[in-house]
N, C-alpha and C positions, 0 to 999 in steps of 0.2 A: 277293337280287334277281338275276335273270338278265339277260343282255345284251339280251334281247328286251323287257324292261319299261322303260317310260318312267321317267325320273327324276322325282321329284316337283318341282313348281314351286319349292318353297322351297329344295331342293338346287340346282336350276338357277340360282336367283337368287344363291345363295352363290358358286357356281363362276363365274358371270358377273362378279361383283364382284371376285373374285380375279384373273381374267384381265385385266379392265379396269385394275385397279390395278398389275399387274405392269409394271415399268419396263424389262425386258430384252426380248430378242428373243422374239417369239411366232410359232411355226411353225403357220400356219393349217391346213395339210394335216394335220399330225400331230394337232392338237387336234380338228379335225373328224372324223378317223377314230376318235377315242376317243369321240365324243359323238353323232354322227349315225347314223341307221339305215343299215344295210349298203348300200353303193353310192351313197349320197348324198354330194354334195360341196358345199362352200361357196365361192363366189367372193370373199367378204370377211367380216369379223367381224360386221357388221350382219346379214348374211343368217344366219350361224351363230346369233346370239343370238335371232333370230326363229323358229328351227325347234324342233321337239320333240327332246329329248335322251334318249339311252339310255346305260346303263352298259356301256361296251365296253372299259374299260382292262384290259389283261392283268394278272393278279395274280401271275404268276411270271416270273422272268427267262427270256430266251431262252438256249438252251445256248451256251457259248463256242465259237467257231469259229476258234480260233487257227491262223494259217497257211493258212486256207482259200484266200486269194487271193495267197499268196506266189508271186512270179515272174510274176504277171499284170500287164500294163500296161493301165491303163484311161485312154483318152483321150477327152475330150468336146470335140468340134469339129464344125463344120458338115460334113455328109457330102460336100459338093461339093468341099471343100478336103482333107478327110482321106483319103477312099478313094483318090483318084488317087496320093497319096503312098506308099501301100502296095499298089497294084494288082498289082505283080509279086512281092510277098512271099508265098510259098507257105504261110507260117505264119499268115497273117492270116485270121481268121474273123470275118465280119460278123455281129454280133448286132444286129438292127434292130427297133425298136418305134416307128415313126413315128405321129404322130396319125392317127386315122382320117379318111379323106376322106369328104365328104358327111355328116358328123355334127357335132353341136354340139361345139365344141372349147374352150368357155369354161373348163372345169376345168383345162385345161393352163396357162392364163395365161402364154403365151409372149409375149416381146416381139415376136417375128417370127411372123406368121401362117403356118401350114403348110398351103397350099392345093394345088390341082391342079398348078400349074406346079412348085412345090417337090417334090411327089411325083414327077412325071415326070422332074425332074432327078435325083432320088435314084435312080429305077429305071434311068436311063441309065448310071449307074456301078457298079450292083450286079453282082457276079459271084460264082460259087461259090468257096469254100464260104460259105453264108449260112444264117442262122436269122432268120425273120421272126415276130414275134408279131402275130396278127390275130384277127378274129373276124367273125361274120356281121353285126356292127354296121357293118362296112365292105364294100366290094366288092372287096377285095384278091384273093381267090382267083378271082373272076370276071374281073378285070383280067388276072391271069396266064394264065388259060385263053384269053382273047381274044388276047393277044399271041402266044401259041404257036400257036393255031388259024389265025390270019391271017398268021402269020410276019412280024410287025412287026419293025423293026430291033432286033437283040440278042435275039431269041426264043431262040436256042440256049442263051444263058446261063441261061435260066429253065426250058427244057424238062426234063421228067422230075423235076420237083420232087416232094417227098413232103410229106404233111400228116398230122399227128396232131390229132384233134378231140376236144373234151371239152364236154359239155353243162354249162352253168354257170348259176347263179342269183345275181343280185345281191341279191335280196330275194324276198319272197313272190310278187311280180307280174312281175319283170323277169328274163326268161330269154333266153339266147342260146348260141351255140356259139363257144368259144375255139378258135383254130387255132394250131398251131405248124407253120409252112411252112419246109421246109428242103431244101437240096441240097448234098451234099458231093462 
């Protein structure tokens, strides 16, 4: 059975029973990524149980990456408090992947909504070097171009950014352009 073939309803029913009976932590995102068609996400288990399922579980282990992040400090904190703490540290590289503005953000399931005001606050503290993950599903690149063209406050921090683009397909019908926007 390939990962593009639907699971038979009998198999789906067995898996559903096992998931429902499991008494430990259930990672909805992980389980949904194993069972839903590419790019589809589930906001809750009821939604997941109502969708068509596909066999997408990896059958081999990922290679060991021992030491890959040795020496790297990973901090998860609100950008408005974190970035100013390190604003003058020349070794700080901002790697940013904010939720897309003007798109459905339900799959992020964040306690705090990330809207236009939060985006503008983030952009007010961003400085090089930075890497942004973006796509044509948001208007991020258009925003950068507008800030630079109209010389909005802080435009110099964003000018001369570079972009690497890749045509991407979530599934047979959903295509878009992924962008890596950076300035060093």
